[in-house]
N, CA, C, O and CB atoms as a CASP TS submission, in Angstrom:
PFRMAT TS
TARGET T0000
AUTHOR 0000-0000-0000
METHOD Language model
MODEL 1
PARENT N/A
ATOM      1  N   MET     1      79.927  99.497 122.125  1.00  0.00           N
ATOM      2  CA  MET     1      81.153 100.259 122.265  1.00  0.00           C
ATOM      3  C   MET     1      82.368  99.360 122.153  1.00  0.00           C
ATOM      4  O   MET     1      83.396  99.782 121.624  1.00  0.00           O
ATOM      5  CB  MET     1      81.169 100.998 123.588  1.00  0.00           C
ATOM      6  N   ALA     2      82.277  98.141 122.634  1.00  0.00           N
ATOM      7  CA  ALA     2      83.422  97.231 122.599  1.00  0.00           C
ATOM      8  C   ALA     2      83.761  96.848 121.164  1.00  0.00           C
ATOM      9  O   ALA     2      84.933  96.646 120.845  1.00  0.00           O
ATOM     10  CB  ALA     2      83.137  95.969 123.431  1.00  0.00           C
ATOM     11  N   TRP     3      82.760  96.743 120.292  1.00  0.00           N
ATOM     12  CA  TRP     3      83.044  96.366 118.907  1.00  0.00           C
ATOM     13  C   TRP     3      83.814  97.454 118.187  1.00  0.00           C
ATOM     14  O   TRP     3      84.593  97.162 117.280  1.00  0.00           O
ATOM     15  CB  TRP     3      81.753  96.065 118.161  1.00  0.00           C
ATOM     16  N   ARG     4      83.607  98.719 118.579  1.00  0.00           N
ATOM     17  CA  ARG     4      84.367  99.817 117.975  1.00  0.00           C
ATOM     18  C   ARG     4      85.831  99.752 118.374  1.00  0.00           C
ATOM     19  O   ARG     4      86.715  99.987 117.550  1.00  0.00           O
ATOM     20  CB  ARG     4      83.775 101.168 118.381  1.00  0.00           C
ATOM     21  N   ALA     5      86.083  99.441 119.612  1.00  0.00           N
ATOM     22  CA  ALA     5      87.462  99.314 120.084  1.00  0.00           C
ATOM     23  C   ALA     5      88.156  98.160 119.372  1.00  0.00           C
ATOM     24  O   ALA     5      89.322  98.272 118.992  1.00  0.00           O
ATOM     25  CB  ALA     5      87.499  99.103 121.612  1.00  0.00           C
ATOM     26  N   ARG     6      87.445  97.055 119.193  1.00  0.00           N
ATOM     27  CA  ARG     6      88.026  95.916 118.468  1.00  0.00           C
ATOM     28  C   ARG     6      88.308  96.283 117.022  1.00  0.00           C
ATOM     29  O   ARG     6      89.332  95.882 116.468  1.00  0.00           O
ATOM     30  CB  ARG     6      87.089  94.700 118.527  1.00  0.00           C
ATOM     31  N   LEU     7      87.408  97.045 116.403  1.00  0.00           N
ATOM     32  CA  LEU     7      87.604  97.469 115.031  1.00  0.00           C
ATOM     33  C   LEU     7      88.824  98.365 114.903  1.00  0.00           C
ATOM     34  O   LEU     7      89.592  98.230 113.950  1.00  0.00           O
ATOM     35  CB  LEU     7      86.371  98.185 114.520  1.00  0.00           C
ATOM     36  N   VAL     8      89.013  99.269 115.837  1.00  0.00           N
ATOM     37  CA  VAL     8      90.181 100.157 115.823  1.00  0.00           C
ATOM     38  C   VAL     8      91.462  99.348 115.976  1.00  0.00           C
ATOM     39  O   VAL     8      92.430  99.577 115.250  1.00  0.00           O
ATOM     40  CB  VAL     8      90.078 101.212 116.945  1.00  0.00           C
ATOM     41  N   VAL     9      91.477  98.409 116.911  1.00  0.00           N
ATOM     42  CA  VAL     9      92.662  97.579 117.126  1.00  0.00           C
ATOM     43  C   VAL     9      92.954  96.739 115.884  1.00  0.00           C
ATOM     44  O   VAL     9      94.111  96.618 115.483  1.00  0.00           O
ATOM     45  CB  VAL     9      92.472  96.667 118.360  1.00  0.00           C
ATOM     46  N   LEU    10      91.933  96.164 115.275  1.00  0.00           N
ATOM     47  CA  LEU    10      92.106  95.359 114.080  1.00  0.00           C
ATOM     48  C   LEU    10      92.643  96.207 112.926  1.00  0.00           C
ATOM     49  O   LEU    10      93.525  95.764 112.189  1.00  0.00           O
ATOM     50  CB  LEU    10      90.783  94.703 113.688  1.00  0.00           C
ATOM     51  N   THR    11      92.122  97.406 112.770  1.00  0.00           N
ATOM     52  CA  THR    11      92.593  98.306 111.712  1.00  0.00           C
ATOM     53  C   THR    11      94.059  98.657 111.909  1.00  0.00           C
ATOM     54  O   THR    11      94.836  98.642 110.954  1.00  0.00           O
ATOM     55  CB  THR    11      91.748  99.585 111.677  1.00  0.00           C
ATOM     56  N   ILE    12      94.438  98.970 113.128  1.00  0.00           N
ATOM     57  CA  ILE    12      95.841  99.291 113.423  1.00  0.00           C
ATOM     58  C   ILE    12      96.733  98.092 113.146  1.00  0.00           C
ATOM     59  O   ILE    12      97.823  98.243 112.593  1.00  0.00           O
ATOM     60  CB  ILE    12      96.000  99.740 114.888  1.00  0.00           C
ATOM     61  N   LEU    13      96.282  96.911 113.523  1.00  0.00           N
ATOM     62  CA  LEU    13      97.059  95.699 113.285  1.00  0.00           C
ATOM     63  C   LEU    13      97.251  95.454 111.792  1.00  0.00           C
ATOM     64  O   LEU    13      98.356  95.129 111.358  1.00  0.00           O
ATOM     65  CB  LEU    13      96.375  94.495 113.933  1.00  0.00           C
ATOM     66  N   ILE    14      96.197  95.605 111.009  1.00  0.00           N
ATOM     67  CA  ILE    14      96.294  95.404 109.561  1.00  0.00           C
ATOM     68  C   ILE    14      97.238  96.421 108.932  1.00  0.00           C
ATOM     69  O   ILE    14      98.077  96.058 108.108  1.00  0.00           O
ATOM     70  CB  ILE    14      94.906  95.501 108.911  1.00  0.00           C
ATOM     71  N   LEU    15      97.111  97.683 109.310  1.00  0.00           N
ATOM     72  CA  LEU    15      97.991  98.717 108.759  1.00  0.00           C
ATOM     73  C   LEU    15      99.444  98.460 109.132  1.00  0.00           C
ATOM     74  O   LEU    15     100.343  98.691 108.323  1.00  0.00           O
ATOM     75  CB  LEU    15      97.565 100.102 109.251  1.00  0.00           C
ATOM     76  N   THR    16      99.678  97.989 110.334  1.00  0.00           N
ATOM     77  CA  THR    16     101.037  97.680 110.763  1.00  0.00           C
ATOM     78  C   THR    16     101.614  96.545 109.934  1.00  0.00           C
ATOM     79  O   THR    16     102.775  96.602 109.529  1.00  0.00           O
ATOM     80  CB  THR    16     101.064  97.317 112.251  1.00  0.00           C
ATOM     81  N   CYS    17     100.822  95.521 109.678  1.00  0.00           N
ATOM     82  CA  CYS    17     101.290  94.390 108.870  1.00  0.00           C
ATOM     83  C   CYS    17     101.581  94.817 107.441  1.00  0.00           C
ATOM     84  O   CYS    17     102.597  94.421 106.868  1.00  0.00           O
ATOM     85  CB  CYS    17     100.256  93.263 108.875  1.00  0.00           C
ATOM     86  N   VAL    18     100.704  95.618 106.866  1.00  0.00           N
ATOM     87  CA  VAL    18     100.882  96.044 105.478  1.00  0.00           C
ATOM     88  C   VAL    18     102.115  96.931 105.336  1.00  0.00           C
ATOM     89  O   VAL    18     102.933  96.719 104.440  1.00  0.00           O
ATOM     90  CB  VAL    18      99.635  96.789 104.982  1.00  0.00           C
ATOM     91  N   THR    19     102.251  97.906 106.201  1.00  0.00           N
ATOM     92  CA  THR    19     103.405  98.797 106.100  1.00  0.00           C
ATOM     93  C   THR    19     104.688  98.073 106.478  1.00  0.00           C
ATOM     94  O   THR    19     105.753  98.389 105.947  1.00  0.00           O
ATOM     95  CB  THR    19     103.213 100.024 106.992  1.00  0.00           C
ATOM     96  N   GLY    20     104.607  97.121 107.373  1.00  0.00           N
ATOM     97  CA  GLY    20     105.791  96.339 107.732  1.00  0.00           C
ATOM     98  C   GLY    20     106.255  95.467 106.588  1.00  0.00           C
ATOM     99  O   GLY    20     107.458  95.326 106.367  1.00  0.00           O
ATOM    100  N   ALA    21     105.315  94.872 105.848  1.00  0.00           N
ATOM    101  CA  ALA    21     105.673  94.026 104.700  1.00  0.00           C
ATOM    102  C   ALA    21     106.311  94.868 103.607  1.00  0.00           C
ATOM    103  O   ALA    21     107.291  94.443 102.995  1.00  0.00           O
ATOM    104  CB  ALA    21     104.429  93.290 104.149  1.00  0.00           C
ATOM    105  N   ALA    22     105.773  96.052 103.353  1.00  0.00           N
ATOM    106  CA  ALA    22     106.349  96.921 102.324  1.00  0.00           C
ATOM    107  C   ALA    22     107.747  97.369 102.716  1.00  0.00           C
ATOM    108  O   ALA    22     108.636  97.427 101.867  1.00  0.00           O
ATOM    109  CB  ALA    22     105.453  98.142 102.084  1.00  0.00           C
ATOM    110  N   ALA    23     107.956  97.686 103.978  1.00  0.00           N
ATOM    111  CA  ALA    23     109.275  98.109 104.432  1.00  0.00           C
ATOM    112  C   ALA    23     110.278  96.963 104.357  1.00  0.00           C
ATOM    113  O   ALA    23     111.449  97.178 104.045  1.00  0.00           O
ATOM    114  CB  ALA    23     109.196  98.646 105.859  1.00  0.00           C
ATOM    115  N   ALA    24     109.823  95.757 104.641  1.00  0.00           N
ATOM    116  CA  ALA    24     110.708  94.605 104.590  1.00  0.00           C
ATOM    117  C   ALA    24     111.165  94.328 103.165  1.00  0.00           C
ATOM    118  O   ALA    24     112.282  93.853 102.958  1.00  0.00           O
ATOM    119  CB  ALA    24     110.015  93.379 105.167  1.00  0.00           C
ATOM    120  N   GLU    25     110.322  94.616 102.183  1.00  0.00           N
ATOM    121  CA  GLU    25     110.670  94.393 100.794  1.00  0.00           C
ATOM    122  C   GLU    25     111.435  95.573 100.203  1.00  0.00           C
ATOM    123  O   GLU    25     111.850  95.509  99.046  1.00  0.00           O
ATOM    124  CB  GLU    25     109.422  94.128  99.985  1.00  0.00           C
ATOM    125  N   GLY    26     111.629  96.626 100.952  1.00  0.00           N
ATOM    126  CA  GLY    26     112.351  97.780 100.454  1.00  0.00           C
ATOM    127  C   GLY    26     111.502  98.696  99.575  1.00  0.00           C
ATOM    128  O   GLY    26     112.051  99.507  98.830  1.00  0.00           O
ATOM    129  N   LEU    27     110.187  98.586  99.646  1.00  0.00           N
ATOM    130  CA  LEU    27     109.308  99.431  98.855  1.00  0.00           C
ATOM    131  C   LEU    27     109.028 100.708  99.629  1.00  0.00           C
ATOM    132  O   LEU    27     108.348 100.698 100.655  1.00  0.00           O
ATOM    133  CB  LEU    27     107.990  98.695  98.503  1.00  0.00           C
ATOM    134  N   ARG    28     109.558 101.790  99.123  1.00  0.00           N
ATOM    135  CA  ARG    28     109.383 103.073  99.795  1.00  0.00           C
ATOM    136  C   ARG    28     109.049 104.142  98.765  1.00  0.00           C
ATOM    137  O   ARG    28     109.535 104.088  97.635  1.00  0.00           O
ATOM    138  CB  ARG    28     110.652 103.459 100.593  1.00  0.00           C
ATOM    139  N   PRO    29     108.229 105.107  99.142  1.00  0.00           N
ATOM    140  CA  PRO    29     107.911 106.194  98.214  1.00  0.00           C
ATOM    141  C   PRO    29     109.181 106.923  97.786  1.00  0.00           C
ATOM    142  O   PRO    29     110.069 107.171  98.602  1.00  0.00           O
ATOM    143  CB  PRO    29     106.920 107.183  98.858  1.00  0.00           C
ATOM    144  N   GLY    30     109.257 107.259  96.516  1.00  0.00           N
ATOM    145  CA  GLY    30     110.407 107.995  96.009  1.00  0.00           C
ATOM    146  C   GLY    30     111.537 107.123  95.506  1.00  0.00           C
ATOM    147  O   GLY    30     112.469 107.636  94.887  1.00  0.00           O
ATOM    148  N   HIS    31     111.490 105.820  95.750  1.00  0.00           N
ATOM    149  CA  HIS    31     112.513 104.908  95.263  1.00  0.00           C
ATOM    150  C   HIS    31     112.040 104.212  93.998  1.00  0.00           C
ATOM    151  O   HIS    31     110.846 104.188  93.700  1.00  0.00           O
ATOM    152  CB  HIS    31     112.876 103.876  96.336  1.00  0.00           C
ATOM    153  N   ALA    32     112.978 103.652  93.264  1.00  0.00           N
ATOM    154  CA  ALA    32     112.646 102.968  92.014  1.00  0.00           C
ATOM    155  C   ALA    32     111.783 101.741  92.293  1.00  0.00           C
ATOM    156  O   ALA    32     111.977 101.037  93.283  1.00  0.00           O
ATOM    157  CB  ALA    32     113.930 102.559  91.260  1.00  0.00           C
ATOM    158  N   ALA    33     110.838 101.507  91.411  1.00  0.00           N
ATOM    159  CA  ALA    33     109.981 100.325  91.521  1.00  0.00           C
ATOM    160  C   ALA    33     110.775  99.091  91.120  1.00  0.00           C
ATOM    161  O   ALA    33     111.687  99.188  90.299  1.00  0.00           O
ATOM    162  CB  ALA    33     108.709 100.470  90.638  1.00  0.00           C
ATOM    163  N   PRO    34     110.449  97.944  91.678  1.00  0.00           N
ATOM    164  CA  PRO    34     111.124  96.714  91.257  1.00  0.00           C
ATOM    165  C   PRO    34     110.691  96.330  89.846  1.00  0.00           C
ATOM    166  O   PRO    34     109.614  96.719  89.393  1.00  0.00           O
ATOM    167  CB  PRO    34     110.825  95.562  92.242  1.00  0.00           C
ATOM    168  N   GLU    35     111.524  95.575  89.161  1.00  0.00           N
ATOM    169  CA  GLU    35     111.177  95.120  87.813  1.00  0.00           C
ATOM    170  C   GLU    35     109.950  94.222  87.851  1.00  0.00           C
ATOM    171  O   GLU    35     109.721  93.515  88.833  1.00  0.00           O
ATOM    172  CB  GLU    35     112.359  94.374  87.170  1.00  0.00           C
ATOM    173  N   ILE    36     109.175  94.250  86.802  1.00  0.00           N
ATOM    174  CA  ILE    36     107.998  93.400  86.674  1.00  0.00           C
ATOM    175  C   ILE    36     108.474  92.048  86.165  1.00  0.00           C
ATOM    176  O   ILE    36     109.130  91.961  85.127  1.00  0.00           O
ATOM    177  CB  ILE    36     106.920  94.033  85.713  1.00  0.00           C
ATOM    178  N   THR    37     108.145  91.009  86.891  1.00  0.00           N
ATOM    179  CA  THR    37     108.636  89.677  86.532  1.00  0.00           C
ATOM    180  C   THR    37     107.496  88.752  86.136  1.00  0.00           C
ATOM    181  O   THR    37     107.567  87.539  86.334  1.00  0.00           O
ATOM    182  CB  THR    37     109.417  89.067  87.691  1.00  0.00           C
ATOM    183  N   ALA    38     106.445  89.338  85.574  1.00  0.00           N
ATOM    184  CA  ALA    38     105.298  88.533  85.149  1.00  0.00           C
ATOM    185  C   ALA    38     105.723  87.592  84.037  1.00  0.00           C
ATOM    186  O   ALA    38     106.580  87.930  83.220  1.00  0.00           O
ATOM    187  CB  ALA    38     104.129  89.434  84.681  1.00  0.00           C
ATOM    188  N   GLY    39     105.133  86.432  84.008  1.00  0.00           N
ATOM    189  CA  GLY    39     105.487  85.448  83.013  1.00  0.00           C
ATOM    190  C   GLY    39     104.896  85.716  81.641  1.00  0.00           C
ATOM    191  O   GLY    39     105.461  85.280  80.638  1.00  0.00           O
ATOM    192  N   ARG    40     103.767  86.426  81.570  1.00  0.00           N
ATOM    193  CA  ARG    40     103.070  86.561  80.297  1.00  0.00           C
ATOM    194  C   ARG    40     102.469  87.953  80.157  1.00  0.00           C
ATOM    195  O   ARG    40     101.813  88.449  81.073  1.00  0.00           O
ATOM    196  CB  ARG    40     101.977  85.496  80.167  1.00  0.00           C
ATOM    197  N   TRP    41     102.694  88.576  79.014  1.00  0.00           N
ATOM    198  CA  TRP    41     102.086  89.858  78.690  1.00  0.00           C
ATOM    199  C   TRP    41     101.007  89.603  77.661  1.00  0.00           C
ATOM    200  O   TRP    41     101.235  88.845  76.718  1.00  0.00           O
ATOM    201  CB  TRP    41     103.141  90.885  78.167  1.00  0.00           C
ATOM    202  N   ILE    42      99.845  90.206  77.808  1.00  0.00           N
ATOM    203  CA  ILE    42      98.723  89.896  76.931  1.00  0.00           C
ATOM    204  C   ILE    42      98.665  90.834  75.719  1.00  0.00           C
ATOM    205  O   ILE    42      98.563  90.359  74.588  1.00  0.00           O
ATOM    206  CB  ILE    42      97.418  89.975  77.711  1.00  0.00           C
ATOM    207  N   ASN    43      98.727  92.138  75.928  1.00  0.00           N
ATOM    208  CA  ASN    43      98.471  93.082  74.835  1.00  0.00           C
ATOM    209  C   ASN    43      99.699  93.824  74.329  1.00  0.00           C
ATOM    210  O   ASN    43      99.551  94.817  73.618  1.00  0.00           O
ATOM    211  CB  ASN    43      97.466  94.074  75.273  1.00  0.00           C
ATOM    212  N   SER    44     100.897  93.386  74.666  1.00  0.00           N
ATOM    213  CA  SER    44     102.095  94.077  74.195  1.00  0.00           C
ATOM    214  C   SER    44     103.302  93.162  74.344  1.00  0.00           C
ATOM    215  O   SER    44     103.222  92.074  74.914  1.00  0.00           O
ATOM    216  CB  SER    44     102.313  95.401  74.970  1.00  0.00           C
ATOM    217  N   GLU    45     104.416  93.638  73.817  1.00  0.00           N
ATOM    218  CA  GLU    45     105.682  92.953  74.059  1.00  0.00           C
ATOM    219  C   GLU    45     106.062  93.181  75.521  1.00  0.00           C
ATOM    220  O   GLU    45     105.540  94.087  76.171  1.00  0.00           O
ATOM    221  CB  GLU    45     106.811  93.466  73.086  1.00  0.00           C
ATOM    222  N   ARG    46     106.960  92.365  76.027  1.00  0.00           N
ATOM    223  CA  ARG    46     107.421  92.517  77.408  1.00  0.00           C
ATOM    224  C   ARG    46     108.109  93.879  77.570  1.00  0.00           C
ATOM    225  O   ARG    46     108.952  94.249  76.753  1.00  0.00           O
ATOM    226  CB  ARG    46     108.394  91.357  77.800  1.00  0.00           C
ATOM    227  N   LEU    47     107.752  94.617  78.614  1.00  0.00           N
ATOM    228  CA  LEU    47     108.299  95.942  78.877  1.00  0.00           C
ATOM    229  C   LEU    47     109.071  95.953  80.189  1.00  0.00           C
ATOM    230  O   LEU    47     108.862  95.095  81.047  1.00  0.00           O
ATOM    231  CB  LEU    47     107.182  96.989  78.910  1.00  0.00           C
ATOM    232  N   THR    48     109.958  96.920  80.339  1.00  0.00           N
ATOM    233  CA  THR    48     110.685  97.110  81.597  1.00  0.00           C
ATOM    234  C   THR    48     110.127  98.349  82.300  1.00  0.00           C
ATOM    235  O   THR    48     109.332  99.097  81.730  1.00  0.00           O
ATOM    236  CB  THR    48     112.233  97.255  81.345  1.00  0.00           C
ATOM    237  N   ILE    49     110.551  98.548  83.529  1.00  0.00           N
ATOM    238  CA  ILE    49     110.120  99.734  84.278  1.00  0.00           C
ATOM    239  C   ILE    49     110.545 101.012  83.557  1.00  0.00           C
ATOM    240  O   ILE    49     109.780 101.975  83.515  1.00  0.00           O
ATOM    241  CB  ILE    49     110.703  99.712  85.709  1.00  0.00           C
ATOM    242  N   SER    50     111.741 101.034  82.994  1.00  0.00           N
ATOM    243  CA  SER    50     112.199 102.239  82.288  1.00  0.00           C
ATOM    244  C   SER    50     111.356 102.504  81.036  1.00  0.00           C
ATOM    245  O   SER    50     111.179 103.661  80.655  1.00  0.00           O
ATOM    246  CB  SER    50     113.684 102.100  81.902  1.00  0.00           C
ATOM    247  N   ASP    51     110.831 101.453  80.386  1.00  0.00           N
ATOM    248  CA  ASP    51     109.939 101.648  79.242  1.00  0.00           C
ATOM    249  C   ASP    51     108.623 102.303  79.662  1.00  0.00           C
ATOM    250  O   ASP    51     108.001 103.005  78.864  1.00  0.00           O
ATOM    251  CB  ASP    51     109.659 100.307  78.556  1.00  0.00           C
ATOM    252  N   LEU    52     108.201 102.084  80.888  1.00  0.00           N
ATOM    253  CA  LEU    52     106.915 102.581  81.380  1.00  0.00           C
ATOM    254  C   LEU    52     107.021 103.915  82.105  1.00  0.00           C
ATOM    255  O   LEU    52     105.997 104.477  82.494  1.00  0.00           O
ATOM    256  CB  LEU    52     106.300 101.568  82.297  1.00  0.00           C
ATOM    257  N   ARG    53     108.219 104.433  82.295  1.00  0.00           N
ATOM    258  CA  ARG    53     108.411 105.665  83.053  1.00  0.00           C
ATOM    259  C   ARG    53     107.606 106.812  82.430  1.00  0.00           C
ATOM    260  O   ARG    53     107.660 107.045  81.222  1.00  0.00           O
ATOM    261  CB  ARG    53     109.909 106.031  83.113  1.00  0.00           C
ATOM    262  N   GLY    54     106.862 107.516  83.280  1.00  0.00           N
ATOM    263  CA  GLY    54     106.072 108.657  82.847  1.00  0.00           C
ATOM    264  C   GLY    54     104.704 108.293  82.290  1.00  0.00           C
ATOM    265  O   GLY    54     103.957 109.173  81.860  1.00  0.00           O
ATOM    266  N   ARG    55     104.369 107.013  82.292  1.00  0.00           N
ATOM    267  CA  ARG    55     103.071 106.571  81.792  1.00  0.00           C
ATOM    268  C   ARG    55     102.191 106.103  82.937  1.00  0.00           C
ATOM    269  O   ARG    55     102.686 105.721  83.998  1.00  0.00           O
ATOM    270  CB  ARG    55     103.242 105.451  80.761  1.00  0.00           C
ATOM    271  N   VAL    56     100.890 106.134  82.718  1.00  0.00           N
ATOM    272  CA  VAL    56      99.945 105.567  83.670  1.00  0.00           C
ATOM    273  C   VAL    56      99.890 104.070  83.389  1.00  0.00           C
ATOM    274  O   VAL    56      99.703 103.659  82.244  1.00  0.00           O
ATOM    275  CB  VAL    56      98.514 106.239  83.557  1.00  0.00           C
ATOM    276  N   VAL    57     100.052 103.256  84.425  1.00  0.00           N
ATOM    277  CA  VAL    57     100.116 101.804  84.256  1.00  0.00           C
ATOM    278  C   VAL    57      99.033 101.153  85.108  1.00  0.00           C
ATOM    279  O   VAL    57      98.898 101.463  86.292  1.00  0.00           O
ATOM    280  CB  VAL    57     101.523 101.256  84.638  1.00  0.00           C
ATOM    281  N   LEU    58      98.273 100.263  84.512  1.00  0.00           N
ATOM    282  CA  LEU    58      97.254  99.496  85.218  1.00  0.00           C
ATOM    283  C   LEU    58      97.727  98.058  85.299  1.00  0.00           C
ATOM    284  O   LEU    58      97.956  97.419  84.272  1.00  0.00           O
ATOM    285  CB  LEU    58      95.865  99.595  84.511  1.00  0.00           C
ATOM    286  N   LEU    59      97.875  97.546  86.509  1.00  0.00           N
ATOM    287  CA  LEU    59      98.229  96.149  86.714  1.00  0.00           C
ATOM    288  C   LEU    59      96.993  95.422  87.193  1.00  0.00           C
ATOM    289  O   LEU    59      96.374  95.823  88.178  1.00  0.00           O
ATOM    290  CB  LEU    59      99.402  95.995  87.727  1.00  0.00           C
ATOM    291  N   GLU    60      96.634  94.366  86.512  1.00  0.00           N
ATOM    292  CA  GLU    60      95.461  93.585  86.892  1.00  0.00           C
ATOM    293  C   GLU    60      95.934  92.193  87.303  1.00  0.00           C
ATOM    294  O   GLU    60      96.534  91.473  86.506  1.00  0.00           O
ATOM    295  CB  GLU    60      94.417  93.508  85.720  1.00  0.00           C
ATOM    296  N   PHE    61      95.662  91.828  88.534  1.00  0.00           N
ATOM    297  CA  PHE    61      96.106  90.547  89.069  1.00  0.00           C
ATOM    298  C   PHE    61      94.912  89.602  89.137  1.00  0.00           C
ATOM    299  O   PHE    61      93.836  89.987  89.595  1.00  0.00           O
ATOM    300  CB  PHE    61      96.759  90.722  90.473  1.00  0.00           C
ATOM    301  N   TRP    62      95.097  88.388  88.691  1.00  0.00           N
ATOM    302  CA  TRP    62      94.059  87.367  88.727  1.00  0.00           C
ATOM    303  C   TRP    62      94.536  86.207  89.564  1.00  0.00           C
ATOM    304  O   TRP    62      95.731  85.918  89.627  1.00  0.00           O
ATOM    305  CB  TRP    62      93.687  86.897  87.310  1.00  0.00           C
ATOM    306  N   THR    63      93.612  85.557  90.197  1.00  0.00           N
ATOM    307  CA  THR    63      93.911  84.335  90.918  1.00  0.00           C
ATOM    308  C   THR    63      92.762  83.370  90.716  1.00  0.00           C
ATOM    309  O   THR    63      91.609  83.783  90.595  1.00  0.00           O
ATOM    310  CB  THR    63      94.152  84.610  92.423  1.00  0.00           C
ATOM    311  N   PHE    64      93.062  82.134  90.682  1.00  0.00           N
ATOM    312  CA  PHE    64      92.040  81.100  90.534  1.00  0.00           C
ATOM    313  C   PHE    64      92.152  80.173  91.725  1.00  0.00           C
ATOM    314  O   PHE    64      93.255  79.777  92.102  1.00  0.00           O
ATOM    315  CB  PHE    64      92.196  80.315  89.187  1.00  0.00           C
ATOM    316  N   GLY    65      91.059  79.832  92.303  1.00  0.00           N
ATOM    317  CA  GLY    65      91.164  78.953  93.455  1.00  0.00           C
ATOM    318  C   GLY    65      89.860  78.356  93.879  1.00  0.00           C
ATOM    319  O   GLY    65      89.815  77.593  94.844  1.00  0.00           O
TER
END
């Protein structure tokens, strides 16, 4: 039973951190998305948010470590 309580507390803590970080950056539903500042585009010319409006967009993030 104690592990369930810890899991609930951990979940609440994670959700609080995630929503707090988004609020700190000004990311809110219904507001304009920030510009994409990626250094390299693979399959197209560099696009802006207004170029992508109304389209489905897939962002794939990679990290090496």
